[in-house]
C-alpha positions as CSV (number, residue, x, y, z in Angstrom):
1,M,4.3,-60.3,46.0
2,D,1.4,-63.1,46.2
3,D,-0.6,-64.0,49.3
4,T,1.6,-66.4,51.1
5,G,4.4,-63.6,51.1
6,V,1.9,-61.2,52.3
7,E,1.1,-63.5,55.1
8,D,4.9,-64.4,55.7
9,A,5.4,-60.5,55.9
10,A,2.7,-59.8,58.3
11,I,3.7,-62.7,60.6
12,L,7.2,-61.4,60.6
13,L,5.9,-57.7,61.5
14,M,3.7,-59.0,64.3
15,S,6.9,-60.9,65.6
16,L,8.6,-57.7,65.7
17,G,6.5,-56.1,68.1
18,E,4.6,-52.5,67.7
19,A,7.5,-50.1,67.9
20,E,9.7,-52.3,65.6
21,A,7.1,-52.8,63.0
22,A,5.6,-49.1,63.1
23,E,9.0,-48.1,61.9
24,V,8.7,-50.8,59.1
25,F,5.3,-49.4,58.2
26,K,6.7,-45.8,57.7
27,H,8.6,-47.2,54.5
28,L,6.0,-48.9,52.8
29,A,3.4,-47.5,50.2
30,P,-0.3,-46.9,51.0
31,K,-1.5,-49.9,49.2
32,E,1.2,-52.2,50.6
33,V,0.4,-50.6,54.1
34,Q,-3.3,-51.5,53.5
35,K,-2.8,-55.1,52.7
36,L,-0.4,-55.8,55.2
37,G,-2.8,-54.1,58.0
38,E,-5.9,-56.1,56.5
39,T,-3.9,-59.5,56.7
40,I,-2.6,-59.0,60.3
41,A,-6.1,-58.1,61.2
42,R,-7.3,-61.5,59.9
43,L,-4.2,-63.8,61.0
44,K,-5.8,-64.5,64.7
45,V,-3.4,-67.7,65.5
46,V,-0.1,-68.7,63.7
47,P,1.2,-71.8,64.4
48,R,4.3,-72.2,65.9
49,M,6.0,-74.4,62.6
50,R,4.9,-71.3,60.6
51,L,6.3,-68.7,62.7
52,N,9.6,-70.5,62.8
53,R,9.9,-71.1,59.1
54,V,9.3,-67.5,58.4
55,L,11.9,-66.1,60.8
56,D,14.2,-69.0,59.6
57,K,13.7,-67.5,55.7
58,F,14.0,-63.8,57.0
59,A,17.2,-64.6,58.7
60,N,18.5,-66.3,55.7
61,E,17.7,-63.3,53.4
62,S,18.8,-60.7,55.6
63,T,22.3,-62.3,55.9
64,E,22.8,-62.0,52.2
65,Q,22.1,-58.2,52.3
66,H,25.0,-55.8,52.4
67,T,24.7,-52.0,52.2
68,L,27.5,-50.7,50.0
69,V,26.5,-46.8,50.2
70,A,24.3,-45.6,52.8
71,D,22.6,-42.6,50.4
72,T,22.6,-44.3,47.0
73,D,20.8,-41.1,45.9
74,E,23.6,-38.5,47.0
75,Y,26.1,-41.0,46.2
76,V,24.9,-41.0,42.3
77,K,24.6,-37.1,42.2
78,V,28.3,-36.9,43.5
79,V,29.7,-39.2,41.3
80,L,28.1,-37.6,38.3
81,R,28.7,-33.9,39.0
82,K,32.3,-35.0,39.5
83,A,32.4,-36.9,36.1
84,L,30.3,-34.6,33.9
85,G,30.3,-31.1,35.7
86,E,27.1,-29.6,37.4
87,D,25.0,-28.4,33.9
88,K,25.3,-32.1,32.0
89,A,25.1,-34.0,35.6
90,N,22.0,-32.0,36.4
91,L,20.0,-33.1,33.5
92,L,21.2,-36.6,33.8
93,I,20.1,-36.8,37.7
94,D,16.5,-35.1,36.7
95,R,16.1,-38.3,34.2
96,I,17.7,-41.1,36.6
97,M,15.7,-39.5,39.6
98,Q,12.4,-39.2,38.1
99,G,9.6,-39.8,40.2
100,S,12.0,-40.4,43.5
101,D,10.9,-36.8,44.8
102,V,7.1,-36.4,44.5
103,T,6.4,-36.1,48.1
104,G,3.4,-33.6,47.8
105,I,2.0,-36.4,45.4
106,E,2.7,-39.4,47.6
107,G,0.8,-37.6,50.0
108,L,-2.5,-38.1,47.8
109,K,-2.1,-41.8,47.7
110,W,-3.2,-42.0,51.3
111,M,-6.1,-39.9,50.6
112,D,-9.6,-41.4,49.6
113,P,-10.9,-40.6,45.9
114,N,-13.5,-38.2,47.0
115,T,-10.9,-36.0,49.0
116,V,-8.6,-36.1,46.2
117,A,-11.3,-34.9,43.7
118,E,-12.4,-32.2,45.8
119,L,-8.6,-30.9,46.1
120,L,-8.5,-30.9,42.2
121,R,-11.9,-30.3,41.2
122,N,-11.5,-26.3,40.4
123,E,-8.0,-27.1,38.6
124,H,-7.0,-26.9,35.3
125,P,-7.3,-30.4,33.5
126,Q,-3.7,-30.3,32.6
127,I,-2.9,-29.8,35.9
128,V,-5.2,-32.4,37.0
129,A,-3.8,-34.8,34.5
130,A,-0.1,-34.3,35.8
131,I,-1.1,-35.2,39.3
132,L,-3.4,-38.3,38.4
133,V,-0.6,-40.2,36.2
134,H,1.3,-40.0,39.6
135,L,-1.4,-42.1,41.3
136,E,-2.1,-46.1,40.8
137,H,-4.2,-46.4,38.0
138,D,-7.2,-47.5,40.0
139,Q,-7.2,-44.8,42.2
140,A,-6.9,-42.5,39.5
141,A,-9.8,-44.2,38.1
142,E,-11.7,-43.7,41.2
143,V,-11.0,-40.0,41.4
144,M,-12.3,-39.7,37.5
145,K,-15.6,-41.1,38.9
146,C,-16.1,-38.2,41.3
147,F,-15.5,-35.5,38.5
148,T,-18.2,-34.2,36.2
149,E,-18.5,-35.9,32.4
150,R,-16.9,-33.0,30.9
151,Q,-14.0,-32.8,33.5
152,R,-13.3,-36.2,33.2
153,N,-13.6,-36.0,29.7
154,E,-11.2,-33.0,29.5
155,V,-8.8,-34.8,31.8
156,M,-8.5,-38.0,30.0
157,V,-7.6,-36.3,26.8
158,R,-4.9,-34.4,28.3
159,I,-3.7,-37.7,30.2
160,A,-3.5,-39.6,26.8
161,T,-1.5,-36.2,25.0
162,L,0.8,-35.9,27.9
163,D,4.5,-36.2,27.0
164,G,6.1,-35.8,30.2
165,I,5.6,-33.1,32.6
166,Q,7.2,-29.9,31.0
167,P,8.7,-26.7,33.2
168,A,5.7,-24.7,32.8
169,A,3.5,-27.3,33.7
170,L,5.6,-28.0,36.9
171,K,5.3,-24.7,38.0
172,D,1.5,-25.1,38.5
173,L,2.0,-28.5,39.8
174,N,4.0,-27.3,42.5
175,E,1.6,-24.5,43.4
176,V,-1.5,-27.0,43.4
177,M,0.5,-29.2,45.7
178,S,1.3,-26.5,48.0
179,R,-1.9,-25.4,48.5
180,A,-3.3,-29.2,48.9
181,L,-0.4,-30.6,51.0
182,A,1.1,-27.5,52.6
183,G,4.9,-28.0,50.9
184,G,5.2,-30.3,48.3
185,D,8.9,-30.1,47.3
186,K,9.9,-29.5,43.7
187,M,9.2,-32.5,41.6
188,R,11.6,-33.9,38.4
189,K,9.9,-33.9,34.9
190,A,8.9,-37.7,34.8
191,S,7.9,-39.4,31.6
192,L,4.5,-40.3,32.5
193,G,0.8,-39.8,30.9
194,G,0.2,-41.3,27.3
195,V,-1.9,-43.4,25.5
196,K,-1.2,-46.4,27.5
197,T,-1.6,-44.9,30.9
198,A,-4.9,-43.3,30.0
199,A,-6.1,-46.5,28.6
200,E,-5.3,-48.5,32.0
201,I,-7.4,-45.7,34.1
202,I,-10.4,-45.9,31.5
203,N,-10.2,-49.9,31.7
204,Q,-10.8,-48.9,35.6
205,L,-14.0,-47.0,35.0
206,G,-16.7,-49.6,34.4
207,S,-18.6,-49.8,31.2
208,A,-20.7,-46.9,31.3
209,L,-18.1,-44.5,31.9
210,E,-15.6,-46.0,29.8
211,N,-18.2,-45.6,26.5
212,S,-19.0,-41.8,27.3
213,V,-14.9,-41.0,27.6
214,L,-14.2,-42.9,24.4
215,D,-17.2,-41.2,22.5
216,Y,-16.0,-37.8,23.7
217,V,-12.6,-38.6,22.5
218,R,-13.7,-39.7,19.0
219,E,-15.6,-36.7,18.2
220,S,-12.6,-34.6,18.9
221,D,-9.8,-37.0,17.7
222,A,-10.9,-40.1,16.1
223,D,-7.4,-41.5,15.9
224,L,-6.6,-41.0,19.7
225,A,-9.7,-42.6,20.6
226,Q,-8.4,-45.8,18.5
227,K,-5.3,-45.6,20.2
228,L,-7.1,-45.7,23.6
229,M,-8.9,-48.7,22.2
230,D,-5.9,-50.6,20.7
231,N,-4.3,-50.1,24.5
232,M,-7.5,-51.2,26.7
233,F,-7.8,-54.5,27.5
234,G,-11.2,-56.0,28.5
235,F,-12.6,-59.0,30.1
236,D,-13.7,-60.7,26.8
237,D,-9.9,-60.2,25.3
238,L,-9.2,-62.9,27.4
239,I,-9.9,-65.0,24.3
240,K,-6.5,-63.8,23.1
241,V,-4.8,-65.3,26.1
242,D,-3.2,-68.5,25.2
243,D,-4.0,-71.9,27.0
244,K,-0.9,-71.8,29.2
245,G,-1.9,-68.5,30.5
246,V,-5.7,-69.1,30.8
247,Q,-4.4,-72.2,32.9
248,A,-2.3,-69.9,35.1
249,L,-5.0,-67.4,35.7
250,L,-7.4,-70.2,36.9
251,K,-4.9,-71.1,39.5
252,E,-5.4,-68.0,41.0
253,V,-9.1,-67.4,41.1
254,Q,-11.7,-68.6,43.2
255,S,-14.9,-70.6,42.1
256,E,-17.2,-68.4,43.2
257,S,-15.5,-65.2,41.5
258,L,-14.8,-67.2,38.4
259,L,-18.4,-68.0,38.3
260,L,-19.8,-64.4,38.8
261,A,-17.2,-63.1,36.0
262,L,-18.4,-65.7,33.3
263,K,-22.2,-64.9,33.8
264,G,-21.0,-62.0,31.4
265,A,-18.5,-63.7,29.6
266,T,-19.2,-64.8,25.7
267,P,-20.0,-68.1,24.4
268,E,-16.6,-68.4,23.0
269,L,-14.8,-67.1,26.3
270,R,-16.7,-69.6,28.2
271,A,-15.5,-72.3,26.0
272,K,-12.0,-71.3,26.0
273,V,-12.1,-71.3,30.1
274,F,-14.0,-75.0,29.6
275,K,-11.3,-75.9,27.7
276,N,-8.3,-75.4,30.2
277,M,-10.1,-77.0,33.2
278,S,-10.6,-80.5,34.1
279,T,-13.5,-82.1,32.6
280,R,-15.0,-82.7,35.9
281,A,-14.3,-78.8,37.1
282,A,-15.7,-77.8,33.8
283,D,-19.0,-79.8,34.0
284,T,-19.2,-78.3,37.6
285,L,-19.0,-74.9,36.4
286,R,-21.4,-75.2,33.3
287,E,-24.1,-76.5,36.0
288,D,-23.4,-73.6,38.4
289,L,-23.7,-71.3,35.7
290,E,-26.8,-72.7,34.4
291,S,-28.6,-73.1,38.1
292,H,-27.3,-69.8,39.4
293,G,-30.0,-67.1,39.4
294,P,-29.9,-63.3,38.1
295,V,-26.8,-61.5,39.4
296,R,-26.3,-57.5,39.4
297,V,-24.2,-56.2,36.5
298,S,-22.2,-54.1,38.9
299,D,-21.3,-57.6,40.9
300,V,-20.4,-59.1,37.4
301,E,-18.0,-56.2,36.6
302,A,-16.2,-56.1,40.1
303,E,-15.3,-59.8,39.5
304,Q,-14.3,-59.2,36.2
305,K,-12.1,-56.3,37.2
306,E,-10.5,-58.5,40.0
307,M,-9.6,-60.9,37.4
308,L,-8.2,-58.3,35.0
309,K,-5.8,-57.0,37.9
310,I,-4.5,-60.8,38.1
311,V,-4.2,-60.8,34.5
312,R,-2.0,-57.5,34.4
313,R,-0.1,-59.0,37.2
314,L,0.6,-62.2,35.6
315,V,1.4,-60.4,32.1
316,D,4.0,-58.2,33.9
317,E,5.5,-61.4,35.7
318,G,6.0,-63.1,32.0
319,Q,3.0,-65.9,32.5
320,I,0.6,-64.4,30.3
321,V,1.6,-63.3,26.8
322,I,-1.5,-61.5,24.9
323,A,-1.5,-61.1,21.1
324,T,-2.9,-57.8,20.3
325,G,-3.0,-58.0,16.5
326,G,0.0,-58.0,14.2
327,A,1.9,-61.7,14.2
328,D,4.9,-59.9,16.2
329,E,2.9,-57.9,18.7
330,F,2.2,-58.6,22.2
331,L,1.3,-57.1,25.4
């Protein structure tokens, strides 16, 4: 959801009143709650025309929705069991419903990284990996930063080589969650983890920890380290984005953020950015880069990470295509 969509949702919730808005929040993910909460706190005054437009849009969209089945999960289970029998149906149901029954792990998503790290600090790396792959990649990266170097490296290797969560690991995972959150329900086997997930988490660690993890992996498994690097996408890799994609990205980045991010960019990447701006805007940015004083590396990396989040969203939306090597390979 873009910023306008978030603001519209916030305005709608404010118009509902406290009790009704609270009911809506119960059905949202942690990040959605946080983003909407921040937006509501920021919206002091809403023009009457804007409020009317939001309410009209909601009314139009809600009239187009219709509930065919009250409980779709239960409907699927009953139909499959009648059609396939108990045993075959249960195997298929596990695959269809994977990840939908992870109440215990969902609870971790509401916790700060330090608290999650403390809960998992003394657990086996395989168990920690099985839990972290359920979290958002940026939250998992923050949790990893709280570990010791040895634990962080061991867990990352487990994530990269994880091929689903097997029954033997599920038992340990359930025990961990029951101790940590008092009652995590039985969890379905899910195809989580793997090289791509590990690479996404490494992308969020920052350059120093990133190099440490990759060096550790390289010592024990050079092929795995290369696969991780192939799946990672750094700021300098923006050079691989086509001109149309760069233009789409620039539309969503604030000038000050772009200025800080480019302080750490290669001359080639800067040239690509300038090429996809108007002459006047490019000249202004060049002057700002030359006149801007020194900035902290951490500030530059923070802005670059924010831009990469936008890139990943635009990739998911199909607005950006990134070549990764061969003529027919894309990310």
